[in-house]
C-alpha positions, -999 to +999 in steps of 0.1 A: +202-558+324+176-573+347+142-558+341+124-572+371+136-545+395+120-511+395+136-480+411+114-459+434+119-430+457+103-419+490+084-387+484+092-373+519+130-379+514+131-350+490+118-327+518+099-304+493+063-313+497+041-337+478+042-321+443+079-312+447+087-348+457+067-363+429+083-340+403+118-347+417+113-384+416+101-383+380+129-360+369+155-384+384+141-414+364+122-432+392+094-454+380+074-451+412+071-435+446+063-443+482+046-418+505+034-416+540-004-420+545-002-412+582+007-376+586+009-342+568-008-334+535-009-371+525-027-383+557-054-408+546-081-385+560-070-356+537-067-375+505-103-375+495-124-358+468-104-332+449-072-339+468-073-375+458-082-367+422-053-342+420-028-368+433-040-394+408-036-368+380-001-358+391+010-395+392-005-400+357+011-368+343+045-378+356+042-414+345+047-426+381+030-454+399+024-457+437+050-484+446+038-485+482+022-465+509+038-461+543+013-469+570+036-463+600+019-443+628+051-442+649+053-448+686+055-485+696+039-501+666+015-528+677+032-537+709+006-523+733-028-540+734-047-509+746-034-489+716-041-515+689-078-511+682-073-475+671-041-483+652-057-512+634-087-491+625-065-464+611-044-489+593-075-503+575-082-468+563-047-468+547-057-500+529-087-482+516-066-454+503-042-478+487-070-493+466-079-458+455-044-453+442-040-487+426-013-496+452-009-531+465+017-527+493+016-509+526+048-508+547+050-504+584+070-509+615+052-531+640+076-529+669+102-554+681+091-590+677+103-610+707+125-640+699+103-663+720+067-670+711+059-673+748+067-637+754+034-618+762+041-592+736+044-618+709+007-628+711-004-591+712+015-583+681+005-615+663-032-608+669-029-573+655-011-585+624-035-613+619-064-588+619-046-565+595-034-593+573-069-607+569-083-573+560-055-566+535-059-601+519-096-595+514-087-564+493-057-578+475-033-557+495-002-568+515+009-553+548+047-554+546+065-555+579+097-535+577+129-554+587+152-540+613+144-546+650+147-584+650+168-610+631+154-624+599+148-658+615+126-643+642+105-623+617+102-654+594+089-675+623+065-648+633+050-646+598+048-684+595+030-686+628+003-661+617-001-679+584-016-652+561+009-651+532-015-632+509-020-603+534+012-601+553+047-597+538+080-580+543+094-546+533+131-556+532+153-528+544+189-540+543+203-510+561+181-515+591+193-552+593+230-543+592+227-513+615+207-530+642+212-567+639+245-570+620+228-595+597+243-613+567+221-596+541+221-623+514+212-649+540+185-627+554+170-624+519+170-662+516+152-666+549+125-640+542+124-644+504+089-657+500+075-628+520+094-599+504+070-577+484+089-543+485+123-531+495+140-499+507+172-490+490+192-477+520+227-482+534+242-478+568+268-487+594+267-504+628+292-486+649+289-509+679+264-536+692+231-521+701+201-533+720+171-532+696+146-527+724+165-496+736+170-483+701+134-485+691+122-471+724+144-441+717+128-437+683+094-437+701+106-410+725+107-433+755+142-447+754+167-450+783+181-417+797+212-407+779+207-432+750+218-418+717+210-438+685+239-420+667+263-437+690+254-470+676+241-467+640+246-443+611+227-441+578+250-435+548+246-429+511+242-461+490+274-479+485+292-464+514+279-485+542+278-522+551+251-534+528+268-557+502+247-545+473+261-568+445+255-600+465+222-586+479+207-578+446+218-611+431+202-630+460+171-609+458+168-618+421+173-655+428+143-654+452+121-644+423+115-609+436+103-585+409+095-552+424+107-519+438+140-508+452+126-476+468+152-451+478+148-438+514+171-411+526+163-399+561+195-378+568+219-356+549+220-319+538+213-324+501+187-351+497+181-345+460+217-351+452+219-382+475+188-396+458+201-388+423+234-406+432+214-435+446+194-439+413+227-439+394+243-464+419+214-488+416+212-487+378+250-493+377+248-522+402+220-539+384+238-536+350+270-550+365+253-579+382+229-590+356+244-585+321 
């Protein structure tokens, strides 16, 4: 069995608070967790002093490590120049929190990267990511851009153009890529391989072709009138969607990735069961593929 992969879980996916999420993750055999640092009781501004010490103690007591922090502030990511100074400043505070938690990866959505580098938004997003990447690199942290809105080739070109490989990377979410872009997942892994520092273990279906701009505008609350994301995409339990997990994990291994498969479950009535099933599914897939 391959030992390079670790299984993590998103604290918020359990929907039972910080302590409940940590205890649930540990009880299901996860080795690490990811949590949001942008809202609620784990907002970076609240995890100071005693609250930060308590979190460290809980992680230690449960033998969990912080696989990644989620630094996603929602909205339109870094697409709007007038919003970016505040977003960048807040994101740097997330870097500071990551260091306090011995965490080296921060994941975030940055918006939809245009396919053309001459698009005005391309430069706006690149400048923001360059700023964040430089700050992260100085502190030994990687800002990992989550896959989904654009094809892997577009994201790879964007990262190559910025040229800060130590501070900018990829949070590879295979479900987002199949649901939005209908990507060939093993090929997408090969394209982005050198940048992948963390992954989300998630599955899903594309029901019919969807315009990524409209979809992500709808997530930000500014989508076209009458647009319904559920008409186009559907998240599913692991193994029941369009992510080819055996080929995906094999290719991920071949790139040299040794890190977290962090389970993210954003829908469903029984998240604990779904996450427990996902842990079992991943362990089974890893054992089948790498014995």
